[in-house]
SEKELUM-988428 format. One line per 5 residues: their letters; for each residue x, y, z of C-alpha. Coordinates in Angstrom, 1 decimal, padded with zeros to 4 digits, m for minus. Layout:
a> X:Y:Z; ...
//
This chain:
mkyva> 024.7:m010.3:022.8; 025.4:m014.0:023.1; 024.7:m015.1:019.6; 025.5:m012.0:017.5; 027.7:m008.9:017.8
rhdlr> 025.9:m005.6:018.3; 027.2:m004.1:015.1; 026.1:m007.2:013.1; 022.6:m006.8:014.5; 022.5:m003.2:013.5
ralal> 023.5:m004.1:010.0; 020.8:m006.8:009.9; 018.2:m004.2:011.0; 019.1:m001.7:008.3; 016.3:m000.7:006.0
hgwwr> 018.6:000.2:003.1; 017.5:m001.5:m000.1; 013.9:m002.5:000.7; 012.7:m000.7:m002.4; 015.0:m002.4:m004.8
lrpva> 013.6:m004.6:m007.7; 015.1:m008.1:m007.7; 016.2:m009.6:m011.0; 013.9:m012.3:m012.5; 015.5:m015.7:m013.0
gpagt> 012.7:m017.2:m015.2; 009.9:m016.5:m017.6; 007.9:m014.2:m015.3; 005.0:m013.6:m017.8; 004.4:m017.2:m018.5
salra> 004.5:m018.1:m014.8; 002.1:m015.3:m013.9; m000.4:m016.3:m016.6; m000.2:m019.9:m015.5; m000.8:m019.0:m011.8
mtgan> m003.7:m016.6:m012.7; m005.4:m019.3:m014.8; m004.9:m022.2:m012.4; m005.9:m020.2:m009.4; m009.1:m018.7:m010.7
ivlva> m010.9:m021.4:m012.9; m012.9:m023.0:m010.0; m013.2:m019.7:m008.1; m014.9:m018.0:m011.0; m017.1:m021.0:m011.7
vvlag> m018.5:m021.4:m008.2; m019.1:m017.6:m007.8; m020.9:m017.3:m011.2; m022.9:m020.4:m010.3; m024.2:m018.5:m007.2
htala> m022.2:m020.4:m004.6; m020.2:m017.4:m003.2; m019.9:m019.1:000.2; m017.5:m021.6:m001.5; m015.3:m018.8:m002.9
paaaf> m012.6:m019.0:m000.1; m012.3:m022.8:m000.4; m012.0:m022.5:m004.2; m009.4:m019.7:m003.9; m007.2:m021.6:m001.5
ggmta> m007.2:m024.8:m003.5; m006.4:m022.8:m006.6; m003.5:m021.1:m004.8; m001.6:m024.4:m005.6; m000.9:m022.7:m008.9
vharf> 001.2:m019.9:m007.4; 003.9:m022.3:m006.2; 007.0:m023.8:m008.0; 007.1:m020.9:m010.5; 010.3:m021.8:m012.3
apypv> 010.9:m025.4:m011.1; 011.6:m028.1:m013.7; 008.5:m030.1:m014.5; 009.4:m033.3:m012.5; 010.1:m031.1:m009.4
rarll> 007.0:m029.0:m010.1; 004.8:m032.1:m010.4; 005.6:m033.4:m007.0; 005.8:m030.0:m005.3; 002.4:m028.9:m006.6
aavga> 000.9:m032.2:m005.6; 002.3:m031.8:m002.0; 001.2:m028.2:m001.8; m002.3:m029.0:m003.1; m002.7:m031.8:m000.6
glvlc> m001.5:m029.5:002.2; m003.9:m026.7:001.2; m006.8:m029.1:001.0; m005.9:m030.4:004.5; m005.8:m026.8:005.8
valgs> m009.2:m026.0:004.3; m010.5:m029.3:005.9; m009.0:m028.4:009.3; m010.4:m024.9:009.2; m013.8:m026.1:008.1
vvaaa> m014.0:m028.8:010.8; m012.9:m026.3:013.5; m015.5:m023.8:012.3; m018.3:m026.5:012.3; m017.2:m027.6:015.8
gwgpv> m017.5:m024.0:017.0; m014.0:m023.6:018.4; m013.3:m020.3:020.2; m010.6:m017.7:019.2; m007.9:m019.0:021.4
pvavl> m008.0:m022.7:020.2; m008.2:m021.4:016.7; m005.1:m019.3:017.2; m003.2:m022.3:018.6; m004.2:m024.4:015.6
vavva> m003.1:m021.7:013.1; 000.2:m021.3:014.9; 000.9:m025.1:014.7; 000.0:m025.1:011.0; 002.3:m022.1:010.5
avakl> 005.2:m023.8:012.3; 004.8:m027.1:010.4; 004.4:m025.4:007.1; 007.6:m023.3:007.7; 009.6:m026.4:008.7
lrdav> 008.6:m028.5:005.7; 008.9:m025.7:003.1; 012.4:m024.7:004.4; 013.5:m028.4:004.6; 012.8:m029.0:000.9
aagpp> 013.9:m025.4:m000.2; 010.5:m025.0:m001.9; 010.9:m021.2:m002.3; 008.2:m018.5:m002.2; 005.5:m018.0:m001.0
gglif> 006.8:m020.3:001.7; 004.2:m021.5:004.2; 002.1:m018.4:004.1; m000.8:m019.7:002.0; m001.3:m022.6:004.4
vfava> m001.7:m020.2:007.2; m004.1:m018.1:005.1; m006.2:m021.1:004.3; m006.6:m022.5:007.8; m007.0:m019.1:009.5
ttavl> m009.7:m017.9:007.1; m011.8:m021.1:006.9; m011.7:m021.5:010.7; m013.6:m018.3:011.2; m016.3:m018.7:008.6
pvsws> m019.4:m020.2:010.1; m020.4:m023.5:008.4; m022.3:m026.7:009.2; m020.7:m030.1:009.0; m022.2:m030.8:005.5
qaavq> m020.9:m027.4:004.3; m017.5:m028.2:005.7; m017.4:m031.4:003.6; m018.5:m029.5:000.5; m015.8:m026.8:001.1
tgvaa> m013.1:m029.5:001.4; m014.3:m031.1:m001.9; m014.3:m027.7:m003.7; m010.7:m027.0:m002.4; m009.6:m030.5:m003.7
laavv> m011.2:m029.8:m007.1; m009.5:m026.4:m007.3; m006.1:m027.9:m006.3; m006.4:m030.6:m009.0; m007.3:m028.1:m011.7
awcvg> m004.4:m025.9:m010.6; m002.0:m028.9:m010.8; m003.2:m029.7:m014.3; m002.7:m026.1:m015.4; 000.7:m025.9:m013.8
magwl> 001.8:m029.2:m015.6; 000.2:m028.5:m019.0; 003.5:m027.4:m020.5; 005.1:m030.8:m019.8; 003.2:m032.2:m022.8
ffrkp> 005.2:m029.9:m025.1; 008.5:m029.3:m023.2; 009.3:m032.7:m021.8; 013.0:m033.3:m021.0; 013.5:m037.0:m020.3
qekap> 016.8:m036.4:m018.4; 015.0:m034.3:m015.7; 014.0:m036.0:m012.4; 012.9:m034.8:m009.0; 015.5:m035.0:m006.2
swres> 014.7:m037.0:m003.0; 013.3:m035.0:m000.1; 014.0:m037.7:002.5; 017.4:m036.6:003.7; 016.4:m033.0:003.7
llaav> 013.4:m033.6:005.9; 015.3:m035.8:008.3; 018.1:m033.2:008.6; 015.5:m030.5:009.3; 014.1:m032.3:012.4
rlpsh> 017.5:m033.5:013.7; 019.2:m031.4:016.2; 021.1:m029.1:015.7; 018.9:m027.7:013.0; 018.4:m024.2:011.5
elpra> 014.8:m025.2:010.4; 013.5:m026.1:013.9; 014.3:m022.7:015.6; 012.8:m020.8:012.6; 009.7:m022.9:012.7
akvgl> 009.3:m022.4:016.4; 009.7:m018.6:015.9; 007.0:m018.6:013.2; 004.6:m020.6:015.4; 005.2:m018.4:018.5
gvlaa> 005.0:m015.2:016.5; 001.7:m016.3:014.8; 000.2:m017.4:018.2; 001.2:m014.1:019.9; m000.3:m012.1:017.0
gllah> m003.5:m014.0:017.1; m003.9:m013.8:020.9; m003.0:m010.1:020.9; m005.5:m009.3:018.2; m008.2:m011.3:020.1
flhlg> m007.6:m009.5:023.4; m007.6:m006.1:021.6; m010.9:m007.0:019.9; m009.7:m006.3:016.4; m012.2:m006.9:013.6
hpywt> m010.3:m009.6:011.7; m007.7:m011.3:014.1; m006.8:m013.9:011.4; m005.4:m011.1:009.2; m003.0:m010.3:012.1
miaaa> m001.8:m013.9:012.2; m001.3:m014.0:008.5; 000.7:m010.8:008.5; 003.0:m012.2:011.3; 003.5:m015.4:009.3
avlqs> 004.2:m013.4:006.1; 007.2:m011.4:007.5; 008.7:m014.6:009.0; 008.9:m016.5:005.8; 012.5:m015.5:005.0
thlnh> 015.5:m017.3:006.4; 017.6:m014.2:007.4; 016.8:m011.3:009.6; 017.6:m008.5:007.2; 015.0:m009.9:004.8
tvhrt> 012.5:m010.1:007.6; 013.0:m006.4:008.3; 012.5:m005.6:004.7; 009.4:m007.7:004.4; 007.9:m005.9:007.4
vqrvl> 008.4:m002.5:005.8; 007.2:m003.8:002.4; 004.1:m005.5:003.9; 003.0:m002.4:005.8; 003.7:000.1:003.0
gtlvg> 002.3:m002.1:000.3; m000.8:m002.8:002.3; m001.3:001.0:003.0; m001.5:001.7:m000.7; m003.5:m001.5:m001.3
vvlgg> m006.2:m000.6:001.2; m006.7:002.7:m000.6; m007.2:001.0:m003.9; m009.3:m001.8:m002.3; m011.4:000.7:m000.4
lllaa> m012.2:002.6:m003.6; m013.2:m000.6:m005.4; m015.4:m001.6:m002.5; m017.0:001.9:m002.3; m017.8:001.6:m006.1
dlptp> m020.1:m001.3:m005.2; m019.1:m003.3:m008.3; m021.3:m006.2:m009.6; m020.0:m009.7:m008.9; m018.7:m010.3:m012.4
aklac> m016.7:m007.0:m012.2; m015.3:m008.0:m008.8; m014.2:m011.4:m010.2; m012.5:m009.6:m013.1; m010.6:m007.4:m010.6
ivval> m009.6:m010.4:m008.6; m008.2:m012.1:m011.7; m006.3:m009.1:m012.8; m005.0:m008.4:m009.3; m003.6:m011.9:m009.0
lcgel> m001.9:m011.5:m012.3; m000.3:m008.2:m011.3; 000.6:m009.7:m007.9; 002.4:m012.6:m009.5; 004.2:m010.3:m011.9
tvirn> 005.5:m008.1:m009.1; 006.0:m010.4:m006.1; 009.3:m011.8:m007.7; 010.5:m008.2:m008.1; 009.5:m006.5:m004.8
yalam> 007.1:m007.7:m002.1; 005.7:m004.2:m001.5; 004.6:m003.9:m005.1; 002.9:m007.3:m004.8; 001.0:m006.2:m001.7
vfitp> m000.5:m003.2:m003.6; m002.4:m005.8:m005.7; m002.9:m008.6:m003.2; m004.5:m006.4:m000.7; m007.4:m005.3:m003.0
ltlll> m007.7:m009.0:m004.0; m008.2:m010.1:m000.4; m010.7:m007.3:000.3; m012.7:m008.1:m002.8; m012.8:m011.8:m001.9
ssllt> m014.1:m010.9:001.6; m016.8:m008.7:000.1; m018.1:m011.7:m001.9; m019.3:m013.3:001.4; m020.9:m010.3:003.2
ppdaf> m022.0:m006.8:002.2; m018.9:m004.8:002.8; m018.4:m001.7:004.9; m015.7:m000.3:002.6; m014.0:002.0:005.2
glasd> m014.3:m000.6:008.1; m012.9:m003.5:006.0; m010.0:m001.4:004.7; m009.1:000.1:008.0; m009.3:m003.4:009.7
rlldt> m006.9:m004.8:007.1; m004.4:m002.0:007.6; m004.5:m002.1:011.4; m004.3:m005.9:011.6; m001.5:m006.0:009.1
vlgal> 000.6:m003.4:010.9; 000.2:m005.2:014.3; 000.9:m008.7:012.8; 004.0:m007.5:010.9; 005.4:m005.9:014.1
vglaa> 004.7:m009.0:016.1; 006.4:m011.1:013.5; 009.5:m008.9:013.4; 009.6:m009.0:017.2; 009.5:m012.9:017.1
alvrp> 012.4:m012.9:014.6; 014.5:m010.7:017.0; 014.2:m013.2:019.9; 017.7:m014.6:020.3; 018.8:m013.2:016.9
grgys> 021.1:m015.5:015.0; 019.3:m018.6:016.1; 017.5:m020.0:013.1; 017.5:m016.7:011.2; 020.9:m015.8:009.9
laaa> 021.5:m012.0:010.0; 021.8:m011.5:006.2; 021.7:m013.4:003.0; 024.8:m015.5:002.3
//
């Protein structure tokens, strides 16, 4: 091959080690509790108030809290603000597209562009996990939920409120653990380097965009039940910066989802009341945050039921249909994402971690 030797590519595609637990480089319990609290305050409030249609917007704004887990407070303050603004923008874009009645193909193009831009910016500033995935999740989901123009405005406002609450929760510790010598580094040079050729970030962003677009179009033409889940899965496996990690994330995404849909299907079949569903969502997010820094497959065991329960808040669920759609869409999207990473291997995605 032009860019990599065949034996190097075989090593990059090796599955060995996908089950390993990574060491934790920070206070995982505190970080998980902070994320769980910040992400769910507005979500729980709007659902208990009877506005379940606003649950996705509240959830995506609240997802600001799952970023910058172990970053120093000055870095966290700016990063959470940027992430929150980006998530609100994604909810606004998706809501406007839904209100305008865009078709599946234009929606897939929009989601692919958002995925590529999010990947480029997050890699440029080395923001860390979960990468640009939540932005894809936000725009892809809200773009397929039917809303009026007034409802689109309300959704954007709720997402903004949830993002502000998440920022406040994430920064609450600064009142007690302030370190005056800490300051946030400048992003200017990193962002300029990312868009200046030659750049590692541009090829990766292009692969993410094309992979997400291919996944969305394929899911649409195959008439899958939830094509946006396919796009999200493709984006998820492409969030790394090296090919071996992408291979591992593909296996972890599929196997973790397989276990997760079983648990989620059982919860849906139990026909839980809304407060019980909310309790399960809160606990699932906590468990997901505790495990995602150790192994992505374990996190998907909890995140998958969380997603299914959120979906069930909007419409009466068909437990088997919703769970099987989730699994099929995830497998297809993950495979498309892996295929995108394999296009001209070595360009953008290094073969293994340094």
